[in-house]
BANUKOL-525389 format. One record per residue (C-alpha): residue number from 0; residue in three letters; chain; x negated, y negated, z negated. Coordinates in steps of 0.25 Angstrom, whole numbers. Layout:
N
<kenu><nr>NUM</nr><rest>ALA</rest><kette>A</kette><east>X</east><north>Y</north><up>Z</up></kenu>
...
***
This chain:
232
<kenu><nr>0</nr><rest>MET</rest><kette>A</kette><east>0</east><north>-1</north><up>-1</up></kenu>
<kenu><nr>1</nr><rest>GLY</rest><kette>A</kette><east>-5</east><north>-13</north><up>5</up></kenu>
<kenu><nr>2</nr><rest>PRO</rest><kette>A</kette><east>-7</east><north>-24</north><up>-4</up></kenu>
<kenu><nr>3</nr><rest>ALA</rest><kette>A</kette><east>3</east><north>-34</north><up>2</up></kenu>
<kenu><nr>4</nr><rest>VAL</rest><kette>A</kette><east>13</east><north>-22</north><up>0</up></kenu>
<kenu><nr>5</nr><rest>GLN</rest><kette>A</kette><east>10</east><north>-18</north><up>-14</up></kenu>
<kenu><nr>6</nr><rest>THR</rest><kette>A</kette><east>12</east><north>-35</north><up>-16</up></kenu>
<kenu><nr>7</nr><rest>GLU</rest><kette>A</kette><east>26</east><north>-34</north><up>-11</up></kenu>
<kenu><nr>8</nr><rest>VAL</rest><kette>A</kette><east>28</east><north>-20</north><up>-18</up></kenu>
<kenu><nr>9</nr><rest>THR</rest><kette>A</kette><east>26</east><north>-28</north><up>-30</up></kenu>
<kenu><nr>10</nr><rest>ALA</rest><kette>A</kette><east>32</east><north>-39</north><up>-29</up></kenu>
<kenu><nr>11</nr><rest>MET</rest><kette>A</kette><east>47</east><north>-31</north><up>-26</up></kenu>
<kenu><nr>12</nr><rest>LYS</rest><kette>A</kette><east>45</east><north>-25</north><up>-39</up></kenu>
<kenu><nr>13</nr><rest>THR</rest><kette>A</kette><east>41</east><north>-38</north><up>-46</up></kenu>
<kenu><nr>14</nr><rest>ARG</rest><kette>A</kette><east>54</east><north>-43</north><up>-39</up></kenu>
<kenu><nr>15</nr><rest>LYS</rest><kette>A</kette><east>63</east><north>-31</north><up>-43</up></kenu>
<kenu><nr>16</nr><rest>MET</rest><kette>A</kette><east>57</east><north>-33</north><up>-59</up></kenu>
<kenu><nr>17</nr><rest>MET</rest><kette>A</kette><east>62</east><north>-46</north><up>-59</up></kenu>
<kenu><nr>18</nr><rest>VAL</rest><kette>A</kette><east>76</east><north>-42</north><up>-53</up></kenu>
<kenu><nr>19</nr><rest>VAL</rest><kette>A</kette><east>79</east><north>-29</north><up>-63</up></kenu>
<kenu><nr>20</nr><rest>ALA</rest><kette>A</kette><east>74</east><north>-40</north><up>-74</up></kenu>
<kenu><nr>21</nr><rest>GLY</rest><kette>A</kette><east>84</east><north>-50</north><up>-71</up></kenu>
<kenu><nr>22</nr><rest>PHE</rest><kette>A</kette><east>95</east><north>-41</north><up>-69</up></kenu>
<kenu><nr>23</nr><rest>THR</rest><kette>A</kette><east>90</east><north>-36</north><up>-84</up></kenu>
<kenu><nr>24</nr><rest>LEU</rest><kette>A</kette><east>89</east><north>-49</north><up>-91</up></kenu>
<kenu><nr>25</nr><rest>GLY</rest><kette>A</kette><east>102</east><north>-52</north><up>-87</up></kenu>
<kenu><nr>26</nr><rest>PHE</rest><kette>A</kette><east>109</east><north>-41</north><up>-91</up></kenu>
<kenu><nr>27</nr><rest>VAL</rest><kette>A</kette><east>102</east><north>-41</north><up>-105</up></kenu>
<kenu><nr>28</nr><rest>LEU</rest><kette>A</kette><east>106</east><north>-54</north><up>-106</up></kenu>
<kenu><nr>29</nr><rest>ALA</rest><kette>A</kette><east>121</east><north>-53</north><up>-103</up></kenu>
<kenu><nr>30</nr><rest>ALA</rest><kette>A</kette><east>121</east><north>-39</north><up>-112</up></kenu>
<kenu><nr>31</nr><rest>THR</rest><kette>A</kette><east>114</east><north>-47</north><up>-125</up></kenu>
<kenu><nr>32</nr><rest>GLY</rest><kette>A</kette><east>124</east><north>-60</north><up>-122</up></kenu>
<kenu><nr>33</nr><rest>CYS</rest><kette>A</kette><east>113</east><north>-69</north><up>-118</up></kenu>
<kenu><nr>34</nr><rest>ALA</rest><kette>A</kette><east>116</east><north>-71</north><up>-106</up></kenu>
<kenu><nr>35</nr><rest>ARG</rest><kette>A</kette><east>125</east><north>-85</north><up>-105</up></kenu>
<kenu><nr>36</nr><rest>PRO</rest><kette>A</kette><east>140</east><north>-82</north><up>-104</up></kenu>
<kenu><nr>37</nr><rest>VAL</rest><kette>A</kette><east>148</east><north>-89</north><up>-91</up></kenu>
<kenu><nr>38</nr><rest>PRO</rest><kette>A</kette><east>157</east><north>-98</north><up>-103</up></kenu>
<kenu><nr>39</nr><rest>ARG</rest><kette>A</kette><east>171</east><north>-96</north><up>-100</up></kenu>
<kenu><nr>40</nr><rest>GLY</rest><kette>A</kette><east>177</east><north>-107</north><up>-93</up></kenu>
<kenu><nr>41</nr><rest>MET</rest><kette>A</kette><east>164</east><north>-116</north><up>-94</up></kenu>
<kenu><nr>42</nr><rest>ILE</rest><kette>A</kette><east>164</east><north>-126</north><up>-85</up></kenu>
<kenu><nr>43</nr><rest>ALA</rest><kette>A</kette><east>151</east><north>-132</north><up>-88</up></kenu>
<kenu><nr>44</nr><rest>GLY</rest><kette>A</kette><east>138</east><north>-130</north><up>-84</up></kenu>
<kenu><nr>45</nr><rest>ASN</rest><kette>A</kette><east>133</east><north>-120</north><up>-74</up></kenu>
<kenu><nr>46</nr><rest>TRP</rest><kette>A</kette><east>142</east><north>-108</north><up>-79</up></kenu>
<kenu><nr>47</nr><rest>MET</rest><kette>A</kette><east>153</east><north>-111</north><up>-69</up></kenu>
<kenu><nr>48</nr><rest>PRO</rest><kette>A</kette><east>153</east><north>-114</north><up>-55</up></kenu>
<kenu><nr>49</nr><rest>SER</rest><kette>A</kette><east>155</east><north>-128</north><up>-50</up></kenu>
<kenu><nr>50</nr><rest>ASP</rest><kette>A</kette><east>169</east><north>-123</north><up>-45</up></kenu>
<kenu><nr>51</nr><rest>ALA</rest><kette>A</kette><east>174</east><north>-117</north><up>-58</up></kenu>
<kenu><nr>52</nr><rest>ARG</rest><kette>A</kette><east>170</east><north>-129</north><up>-66</up></kenu>
<kenu><nr>53</nr><rest>GLN</rest><kette>A</kette><east>179</east><north>-139</north><up>-55</up></kenu>
<kenu><nr>54</nr><rest>GLY</rest><kette>A</kette><east>188</east><north>-129</north><up>-57</up></kenu>
<kenu><nr>55</nr><rest>ASN</rest><kette>A</kette><east>188</east><north>-131</north><up>-72</up></kenu>
<kenu><nr>56</nr><rest>ILE</rest><kette>A</kette><east>186</east><north>-146</north><up>-69</up></kenu>
<kenu><nr>57</nr><rest>ALA</rest><kette>A</kette><east>200</east><north>-144</north><up>-62</up></kenu>
<kenu><nr>58</nr><rest>MET</rest><kette>A</kette><east>207</east><north>-136</north><up>-73</up></kenu>
<kenu><nr>59</nr><rest>ARG</rest><kette>A</kette><east>202</east><north>-149</north><up>-84</up></kenu>
<kenu><nr>60</nr><rest>GLU</rest><kette>A</kette><east>207</east><north>-159</north><up>-75</up></kenu>
<kenu><nr>61</nr><rest>THR</rest><kette>A</kette><east>220</east><north>-152</north><up>-75</up></kenu>
<kenu><nr>62</nr><rest>ALA</rest><kette>A</kette><east>221</east><north>-149</north><up>-89</up></kenu>
<kenu><nr>63</nr><rest>ASN</rest><kette>A</kette><east>218</east><north>-163</north><up>-92</up></kenu>
<kenu><nr>64</nr><rest>GLU</rest><kette>A</kette><east>231</east><north>-168</north><up>-81</up></kenu>
<kenu><nr>65</nr><rest>ALA</rest><kette>A</kette><east>240</east><north>-157</north><up>-87</up></kenu>
<kenu><nr>66</nr><rest>PHE</rest><kette>A</kette><east>238</east><north>-163</north><up>-102</up></kenu>
<kenu><nr>67</nr><rest>ALA</rest><kette>A</kette><east>238</east><north>-177</north><up>-98</up></kenu>
<kenu><nr>68</nr><rest>LYS</rest><kette>A</kette><east>252</east><north>-174</north><up>-93</up></kenu>
<kenu><nr>69</nr><rest>ASN</rest><kette>A</kette><east>255</east><north>-171</north><up>-109</up></kenu>
<kenu><nr>70</nr><rest>ALA</rest><kette>A</kette><east>266</east><north>-162</north><up>-104</up></kenu>
<kenu><nr>71</nr><rest>PRO</rest><kette>A</kette><east>272</east><north>-149</north><up>-111</up></kenu>
<kenu><nr>72</nr><rest>GLY</rest><kette>A</kette><east>270</east><north>-135</north><up>-105</up></kenu>
<kenu><nr>73</nr><rest>VAL</rest><kette>A</kette><east>257</east><north>-137</north><up>-98</up></kenu>
<kenu><nr>74</nr><rest>ASN</rest><kette>A</kette><east>252</east><north>-126</north><up>-91</up></kenu>
<kenu><nr>75</nr><rest>LEU</rest><kette>A</kette><east>237</east><north>-124</north><up>-93</up></kenu>
<kenu><nr>76</nr><rest>SER</rest><kette>A</kette><east>234</east><north>-108</north><up>-94</up></kenu>
<kenu><nr>77</nr><rest>ASN</rest><kette>A</kette><east>220</east><north>-104</north><up>-90</up></kenu>
<kenu><nr>78</nr><rest>LEU</rest><kette>A</kette><east>214</east><north>-116</north><up>-90</up></kenu>
<kenu><nr>79</nr><rest>THR</rest><kette>A</kette><east>200</east><north>-116</north><up>-91</up></kenu>
<kenu><nr>80</nr><rest>VAL</rest><kette>A</kette><east>194</east><north>-129</north><up>-95</up></kenu>
<kenu><nr>81</nr><rest>VAL</rest><kette>A</kette><east>181</east><north>-130</north><up>-104</up></kenu>
<kenu><nr>82</nr><rest>ALA</rest><kette>A</kette><east>182</east><north>-144</north><up>-116</up></kenu>
<kenu><nr>83</nr><rest>GLY</rest><kette>A</kette><east>194</east><north>-149</north><up>-111</up></kenu>
<kenu><nr>84</nr><rest>THR</rest><kette>A</kette><east>197</east><north>-160</north><up>-119</up></kenu>
<kenu><nr>85</nr><rest>TRP</rest><kette>A</kette><east>214</east><north>-162</north><up>-121</up></kenu>
<kenu><nr>86</nr><rest>PRO</rest><kette>A</kette><east>216</east><north>-169</north><up>-135</up></kenu>
<kenu><nr>87</nr><rest>GLN</rest><kette>A</kette><east>229</east><north>-176</north><up>-137</up></kenu>
<kenu><nr>88</nr><rest>SER</rest><kette>A</kette><east>235</east><north>-169</north><up>-125</up></kenu>
<kenu><nr>89</nr><rest>LYS</rest><kette>A</kette><east>249</east><north>-162</north><up>-126</up></kenu>
<kenu><nr>90</nr><rest>ALA</rest><kette>A</kette><east>252</east><north>-149</north><up>-119</up></kenu>
<kenu><nr>91</nr><rest>VAL</rest><kette>A</kette><east>264</east><north>-145</north><up>-129</up></kenu>
<kenu><nr>92</nr><rest>LEU</rest><kette>A</kette><east>268</east><north>-130</north><up>-123</up></kenu>
<kenu><nr>93</nr><rest>GLY</rest><kette>A</kette><east>253</east><north>-129</north><up>-115</up></kenu>
<kenu><nr>94</nr><rest>GLU</rest><kette>A</kette><east>250</east><north>-118</north><up>-108</up></kenu>
<kenu><nr>95</nr><rest>PHE</rest><kette>A</kette><east>235</east><north>-113</north><up>-111</up></kenu>
<kenu><nr>96</nr><rest>THR</rest><kette>A</kette><east>237</east><north>-98</north><up>-111</up></kenu>
<kenu><nr>97</nr><rest>TYR</rest><kette>A</kette><east>223</east><north>-92</north><up>-105</up></kenu>
<kenu><nr>98</nr><rest>ALA</rest><kette>A</kette><east>216</east><north>-106</north><up>-104</up></kenu>
<kenu><nr>99</nr><rest>SER</rest><kette>A</kette><east>201</east><north>-107</north><up>-105</up></kenu>
<kenu><nr>100</nr><rest>ILE</rest><kette>A</kette><east>199</east><north>-121</north><up>-112</up></kenu>
<kenu><nr>101</nr><rest>PRO</rest><kette>A</kette><east>188</east><north>-119</north><up>-122</up></kenu>
<kenu><nr>102</nr><rest>MET</rest><kette>A</kette><east>183</east><north>-131</north><up>-130</up></kenu>
<kenu><nr>103</nr><rest>SER</rest><kette>A</kette><east>193</east><north>-141</north><up>-128</up></kenu>
<kenu><nr>104</nr><rest>THR</rest><kette>A</kette><east>199</east><north>-153</north><up>-134</up></kenu>
<kenu><nr>105</nr><rest>PHE</rest><kette>A</kette><east>215</east><north>-153</north><up>-137</up></kenu>
<kenu><nr>106</nr><rest>ASP</rest><kette>A</kette><east>214</east><north>-162</north><up>-152</up></kenu>
<kenu><nr>107</nr><rest>GLU</rest><kette>A</kette><east>228</east><north>-168</north><up>-156</up></kenu>
<kenu><nr>108</nr><rest>SER</rest><kette>A</kette><east>234</east><north>-161</north><up>-142</up></kenu>
<kenu><nr>109</nr><rest>THR</rest><kette>A</kette><east>249</east><north>-158</north><up>-143</up></kenu>
<kenu><nr>110</nr><rest>LEU</rest><kette>A</kette><east>248</east><north>-143</north><up>-140</up></kenu>
<kenu><nr>111</nr><rest>VAL</rest><kette>A</kette><east>261</east><north>-138</north><up>-146</up></kenu>
<kenu><nr>112</nr><rest>ASN</rest><kette>A</kette><east>265</east><north>-125</north><up>-140</up></kenu>
<kenu><nr>113</nr><rest>ALA</rest><kette>A</kette><east>254</east><north>-123</north><up>-131</up></kenu>
<kenu><nr>114</nr><rest>ARG</rest><kette>A</kette><east>250</east><north>-109</north><up>-127</up></kenu>
<kenu><nr>115</nr><rest>PHE</rest><kette>A</kette><east>234</east><north>-106</north><up>-128</up></kenu>
<kenu><nr>116</nr><rest>VAL</rest><kette>A</kette><east>236</east><north>-91</north><up>-128</up></kenu>
<kenu><nr>117</nr><rest>ARG</rest><kette>A</kette><east>223</east><north>-85</north><up>-125</up></kenu>
<kenu><nr>118</nr><rest>SER</rest><kette>A</kette><east>217</east><north>-98</north><up>-120</up></kenu>
<kenu><nr>119</nr><rest>ASP</rest><kette>A</kette><east>203</east><north>-100</north><up>-124</up></kenu>
<kenu><nr>120</nr><rest>LEU</rest><kette>A</kette><east>200</east><north>-111</north><up>-132</up></kenu>
<kenu><nr>121</nr><rest>ARG</rest><kette>A</kette><east>187</east><north>-110</north><up>-138</up></kenu>
<kenu><nr>122</nr><rest>GLN</rest><kette>A</kette><east>182</east><north>-122</north><up>-147</up></kenu>
<kenu><nr>123</nr><rest>SER</rest><kette>A</kette><east>194</east><north>-131</north><up>-141</up></kenu>
<kenu><nr>124</nr><rest>SER</rest><kette>A</kette><east>198</east><north>-142</north><up>-151</up></kenu>
<kenu><nr>125</nr><rest>PHE</rest><kette>A</kette><east>214</east><north>-143</north><up>-155</up></kenu>
<kenu><nr>126</nr><rest>GLN</rest><kette>A</kette><east>212</east><north>-152</north><up>-167</up></kenu>
<kenu><nr>127</nr><rest>ALA</rest><kette>A</kette><east>226</east><north>-160</north><up>-172</up></kenu>
<kenu><nr>128</nr><rest>ALA</rest><kette>A</kette><east>231</east><north>-154</north><up>-161</up></kenu>
<kenu><nr>129</nr><rest>ASP</rest><kette>A</kette><east>248</east><north>-149</north><up>-159</up></kenu>
<kenu><nr>130</nr><rest>LEU</rest><kette>A</kette><east>249</east><north>-135</north><up>-158</up></kenu>
<kenu><nr>131</nr><rest>ARG</rest><kette>A</kette><east>261</east><north>-130</north><up>-164</up></kenu>
<kenu><nr>132</nr><rest>TRP</rest><kette>A</kette><east>265</east><north>-116</north><up>-160</up></kenu>
<kenu><nr>133</nr><rest>ALA</rest><kette>A</kette><east>251</east><north>-117</north><up>-150</up></kenu>
<kenu><nr>134</nr><rest>ASN</rest><kette>A</kette><east>250</east><north>-103</north><up>-145</up></kenu>
<kenu><nr>135</nr><rest>PHE</rest><kette>A</kette><east>233</east><north>-99</north><up>-146</up></kenu>
<kenu><nr>136</nr><rest>ALA</rest><kette>A</kette><east>237</east><north>-83</north><up>-145</up></kenu>
<kenu><nr>137</nr><rest>ARG</rest><kette>A</kette><east>223</east><north>-76</north><up>-142</up></kenu>
<kenu><nr>138</nr><rest>ALA</rest><kette>A</kette><east>217</east><north>-89</north><up>-139</up></kenu>
<kenu><nr>139</nr><rest>GLU</rest><kette>A</kette><east>202</east><north>-91</north><up>-140</up></kenu>
<kenu><nr>140</nr><rest>LEU</rest><kette>A</kette><east>201</east><north>-102</north><up>-151</up></kenu>
<kenu><nr>141</nr><rest>GLU</rest><kette>A</kette><east>186</east><north>-100</north><up>-157</up></kenu>
<kenu><nr>142</nr><rest>LEU</rest><kette>A</kette><east>181</east><north>-113</north><up>-163</up></kenu>
<kenu><nr>143</nr><rest>VAL</rest><kette>A</kette><east>195</east><north>-122</north><up>-158</up></kenu>
<kenu><nr>144</nr><rest>ARG</rest><kette>A</kette><east>196</east><north>-134</north><up>-168</up></kenu>
<kenu><nr>145</nr><rest>PHE</rest><kette>A</kette><east>212</east><north>-135</north><up>-173</up></kenu>
<kenu><nr>146</nr><rest>ASP</rest><kette>A</kette><east>207</east><north>-144</north><up>-184</up></kenu>
<kenu><nr>147</nr><rest>ASN</rest><kette>A</kette><east>222</east><north>-151</north><up>-190</up></kenu>
<kenu><nr>148</nr><rest>ALA</rest><kette>A</kette><east>231</east><north>-144</north><up>-177</up></kenu>
<kenu><nr>149</nr><rest>ASN</rest><kette>A</kette><east>245</east><north>-141</north><up>-179</up></kenu>
<kenu><nr>150</nr><rest>LEU</rest><kette>A</kette><east>246</east><north>-126</north><up>-175</up></kenu>
<kenu><nr>151</nr><rest>ALA</rest><kette>A</kette><east>259</east><north>-122</north><up>-183</up></kenu>
<kenu><nr>152</nr><rest>LYS</rest><kette>A</kette><east>263</east><north>-110</north><up>-177</up></kenu>
<kenu><nr>153</nr><rest>ALA</rest><kette>A</kette><east>253</east><north>-109</north><up>-168</up></kenu>
<kenu><nr>154</nr><rest>ASN</rest><kette>A</kette><east>249</east><north>-95</north><up>-161</up></kenu>
<kenu><nr>155</nr><rest>PHE</rest><kette>A</kette><east>233</east><north>-90</north><up>-165</up></kenu>
<kenu><nr>156</nr><rest>ARG</rest><kette>A</kette><east>238</east><north>-75</north><up>-162</up></kenu>
<kenu><nr>157</nr><rest>GLY</rest><kette>A</kette><east>225</east><north>-68</north><up>-160</up></kenu>
<kenu><nr>158</nr><rest>ALA</rest><kette>A</kette><east>218</east><north>-79</north><up>-157</up></kenu>
<kenu><nr>159</nr><rest>ASN</rest><kette>A</kette><east>203</east><north>-82</north><up>-158</up></kenu>
<kenu><nr>160</nr><rest>LEU</rest><kette>A</kette><east>201</east><north>-92</north><up>-169</up></kenu>
<kenu><nr>161</nr><rest>ARG</rest><kette>A</kette><east>187</east><north>-90</north><up>-172</up></kenu>
<kenu><nr>162</nr><rest>ARG</rest><kette>A</kette><east>181</east><north>-102</north><up>-178</up></kenu>
<kenu><nr>163</nr><rest>ALA</rest><kette>A</kette><east>191</east><north>-110</north><up>-175</up></kenu>
<kenu><nr>164</nr><rest>VAL</rest><kette>A</kette><east>195</east><north>-124</north><up>-183</up></kenu>
<kenu><nr>165</nr><rest>LEU</rest><kette>A</kette><east>208</east><north>-125</north><up>-190</up></kenu>
<kenu><nr>166</nr><rest>THR</rest><kette>A</kette><east>206</east><north>-134</north><up>-201</up></kenu>
<kenu><nr>167</nr><rest>GLY</rest><kette>A</kette><east>220</east><north>-143</north><up>-205</up></kenu>
<kenu><nr>168</nr><rest>ALA</rest><kette>A</kette><east>226</east><north>-133</north><up>-196</up></kenu>
<kenu><nr>169</nr><rest>ASP</rest><kette>A</kette><east>241</east><north>-132</north><up>-195</up></kenu>
<kenu><nr>170</nr><rest>LEU</rest><kette>A</kette><east>245</east><north>-117</north><up>-193</up></kenu>
<kenu><nr>171</nr><rest>ARG</rest><kette>A</kette><east>257</east><north>-115</north><up>-199</up></kenu>
<kenu><nr>172</nr><rest>GLY</rest><kette>A</kette><east>262</east><north>-104</north><up>-193</up></kenu>
<kenu><nr>173</nr><rest>ALA</rest><kette>A</kette><east>253</east><north>-101</north><up>-183</up></kenu>
<kenu><nr>174</nr><rest>ASP</rest><kette>A</kette><east>251</east><north>-85</north><up>-179</up></kenu>
<kenu><nr>175</nr><rest>LEU</rest><kette>A</kette><east>237</east><north>-82</north><up>-180</up></kenu>
<kenu><nr>176</nr><rest>ARG</rest><kette>A</kette><east>239</east><north>-67</north><up>-180</up></kenu>
<kenu><nr>177</nr><rest>GLY</rest><kette>A</kette><east>226</east><north>-60</north><up>-175</up></kenu>
<kenu><nr>178</nr><rest>ALA</rest><kette>A</kette><east>219</east><north>-74</north><up>-174</up></kenu>
<kenu><nr>179</nr><rest>ASP</rest><kette>A</kette><east>204</east><north>-73</north><up>-176</up></kenu>
<kenu><nr>180</nr><rest>LEU</rest><kette>A</kette><east>200</east><north>-84</north><up>-186</up></kenu>
<kenu><nr>181</nr><rest>THR</rest><kette>A</kette><east>186</east><north>-79</north><up>-189</up></kenu>
<kenu><nr>182</nr><rest>GLY</rest><kette>A</kette><east>178</east><north>-92</north><up>-194</up></kenu>
<kenu><nr>183</nr><rest>ALA</rest><kette>A</kette><east>190</east><north>-102</north><up>-193</up></kenu>
<kenu><nr>184</nr><rest>VAL</rest><kette>A</kette><east>192</east><north>-112</north><up>-200</up></kenu>
<kenu><nr>185</nr><rest>LEU</rest><kette>A</kette><east>205</east><north>-116</north><up>-208</up></kenu>
<kenu><nr>186</nr><rest>VAL</rest><kette>A</kette><east>205</east><north>-127</north><up>-218</up></kenu>
<kenu><nr>187</nr><rest>GLY</rest><kette>A</kette><east>216</east><north>-135</north><up>-223</up></kenu>
<kenu><nr>188</nr><rest>THR</rest><kette>A</kette><east>224</east><north>-125</north><up>-212</up></kenu>
<kenu><nr>189</nr><rest>ASN</rest><kette>A</kette><east>238</east><north>-123</north><up>-213</up></kenu>
<kenu><nr>190</nr><rest>LEU</rest><kette>A</kette><east>241</east><north>-106</north><up>-211</up></kenu>
<kenu><nr>191</nr><rest>SER</rest><kette>A</kette><east>254</east><north>-107</north><up>-218</up></kenu>
<kenu><nr>192</nr><rest>ARG</rest><kette>A</kette><east>266</east><north>-96</north><up>-212</up></kenu>
<kenu><nr>193</nr><rest>ALA</rest><kette>A</kette><east>252</east><north>-93</north><up>-202</up></kenu>
<kenu><nr>194</nr><rest>ASP</rest><kette>A</kette><east>251</east><north>-80</north><up>-197</up></kenu>
<kenu><nr>195</nr><rest>LEU</rest><kette>A</kette><east>237</east><north>-74</north><up>-199</up></kenu>
<kenu><nr>196</nr><rest>THR</rest><kette>A</kette><east>238</east><north>-59</north><up>-197</up></kenu>
<kenu><nr>197</nr><rest>GLY</rest><kette>A</kette><east>225</east><north>-51</north><up>-192</up></kenu>
<kenu><nr>198</nr><rest>ALA</rest><kette>A</kette><east>219</east><north>-65</north><up>-192</up></kenu>
<kenu><nr>199</nr><rest>VAL</rest><kette>A</kette><east>204</east><north>-64</north><up>-192</up></kenu>
<kenu><nr>200</nr><rest>LEU</rest><kette>A</kette><east>200</east><north>-73</north><up>-204</up></kenu>
<kenu><nr>201</nr><rest>SER</rest><kette>A</kette><east>186</east><north>-70</north><up>-204</up></kenu>
<kenu><nr>202</nr><rest>GLY</rest><kette>A</kette><east>178</east><north>-82</north><up>-209</up></kenu>
<kenu><nr>203</nr><rest>THR</rest><kette>A</kette><east>188</east><north>-90</north><up>-209</up></kenu>
<kenu><nr>204</nr><rest>VAL</rest><kette>A</kette><east>190</east><north>-101</north><up>-219</up></kenu>
<kenu><nr>205</nr><rest>MET</rest><kette>A</kette><east>203</east><north>-105</north><up>-222</up></kenu>
<kenu><nr>206</nr><rest>GLU</rest><kette>A</kette><east>200</east><north>-117</north><up>-232</up></kenu>
<kenu><nr>207</nr><rest>GLY</rest><kette>A</kette><east>213</east><north>-124</north><up>-239</up></kenu>
<kenu><nr>208</nr><rest>VAL</rest><kette>A</kette><east>223</east><north>-116</north><up>-228</up></kenu>
<kenu><nr>209</nr><rest>ASN</rest><kette>A</kette><east>238</east><north>-115</north><up>-230</up></kenu>
<kenu><nr>210</nr><rest>LEU</rest><kette>A</kette><east>242</east><north>-100</north><up>-231</up></kenu>
<kenu><nr>211</nr><rest>SER</rest><kette>A</kette><east>254</east><north>-101</north><up>-235</up></kenu>
<kenu><nr>212</nr><rest>GLY</rest><kette>A</kette><east>265</east><north>-92</north><up>-229</up></kenu>
<kenu><nr>213</nr><rest>ALA</rest><kette>A</kette><east>254</east><north>-87</north><up>-219</up></kenu>
<kenu><nr>214</nr><rest>THR</rest><kette>A</kette><east>254</east><north>-71</north><up>-215</up></kenu>
<kenu><nr>215</nr><rest>ILE</rest><kette>A</kette><east>238</east><north>-66</north><up>-218</up></kenu>
<kenu><nr>216</nr><rest>GLY</rest><kette>A</kette><east>240</east><north>-53</north><up>-215</up></kenu>
<kenu><nr>217</nr><rest>GLN</rest><kette>A</kette><east>230</east><north>-43</north><up>-211</up></kenu>
<kenu><nr>218</nr><rest>ARG</rest><kette>A</kette><east>220</east><north>-55</north><up>-209</up></kenu>
<kenu><nr>219</nr><rest>ILE</rest><kette>A</kette><east>204</east><north>-51</north><up>-207</up></kenu>
<kenu><nr>220</nr><rest>LEU</rest><kette>A</kette><east>194</east><north>-59</north><up>-217</up></kenu>
<kenu><nr>221</nr><rest>SER</rest><kette>A</kette><east>180</east><north>-58</north><up>-220</up></kenu>
<kenu><nr>222</nr><rest>GLU</rest><kette>A</kette><east>172</east><north>-63</north><up>-231</up></kenu>
<kenu><nr>223</nr><rest>GLN</rest><kette>A</kette><east>172</east><north>-77</north><up>-225</up></kenu>
<kenu><nr>224</nr><rest>THR</rest><kette>A</kette><east>185</east><north>-81</north><up>-223</up></kenu>
<kenu><nr>225</nr><rest>VAL</rest><kette>A</kette><east>189</east><north>-90</north><up>-233</up></kenu>
<kenu><nr>226</nr><rest>ILE</rest><kette>A</kette><east>204</east><north>-94</north><up>-237</up></kenu>
<kenu><nr>227</nr><rest>THR</rest><kette>A</kette><east>207</east><north>-105</north><up>-246</up></kenu>
<kenu><nr>228</nr><rest>THR</rest><kette>A</kette><east>223</east><north>-108</north><up>-245</up></kenu>
<kenu><nr>229</nr><rest>ALA</rest><kette>A</kette><east>227</east><north>-123</north><up>-247</up></kenu>
<kenu><nr>230</nr><rest>SER</rest><kette>A</kette><east>229</east><north>-128</north><up>-261</up></kenu>
<kenu><nr>231</nr><rest>ARG</rest><kette>A</kette><east>243</east><north>-133</north><up>-267</up></kenu>
***
């Protein structure tokens, strides 16, 4: 074998080893969780093609127009927008089922009887919002802020409320059956006549809460759970 041929063979072997190494590295990163996943519904950065980003911008404008009308029964099911800003909006009987709107702001909004069934609302804010009879069944509500919100008769059945903040919230008669409240903060929260059957309260902080008439059967607690009722 001549020197030129031997050099070419060596180069081919080197290229093959680099390809195999690349595939192996990618597999290892994916298997160990080190590979950065594409965030659901993300519109920033380079993770989403430009046409998809434009589609999300269009959805945002559609939502802005819908909220601007302040009309009841607005239908924004399957809406996909990240970090939408709609404070003091009015969407009575609004339909947000299966919407993906994480990190959005609805502070001081009127969303009575709104439906957020199976919606992704992680890290959103509903501070001081009127959410009476709202339906959050099986919704993703991790790290959501409900400070001082009116959630009387709201449905949180099977919802993910891990590390959510419900300080000062009114949850009278709310349905929290099977909800995951791991690490959630409920300080001065009104839970009178609420149903927490099967709720996960692992590491939940419940200080000064009103539990009069509440159903708390088969709850799941941990040593980190703190429960103190309101003084009378």
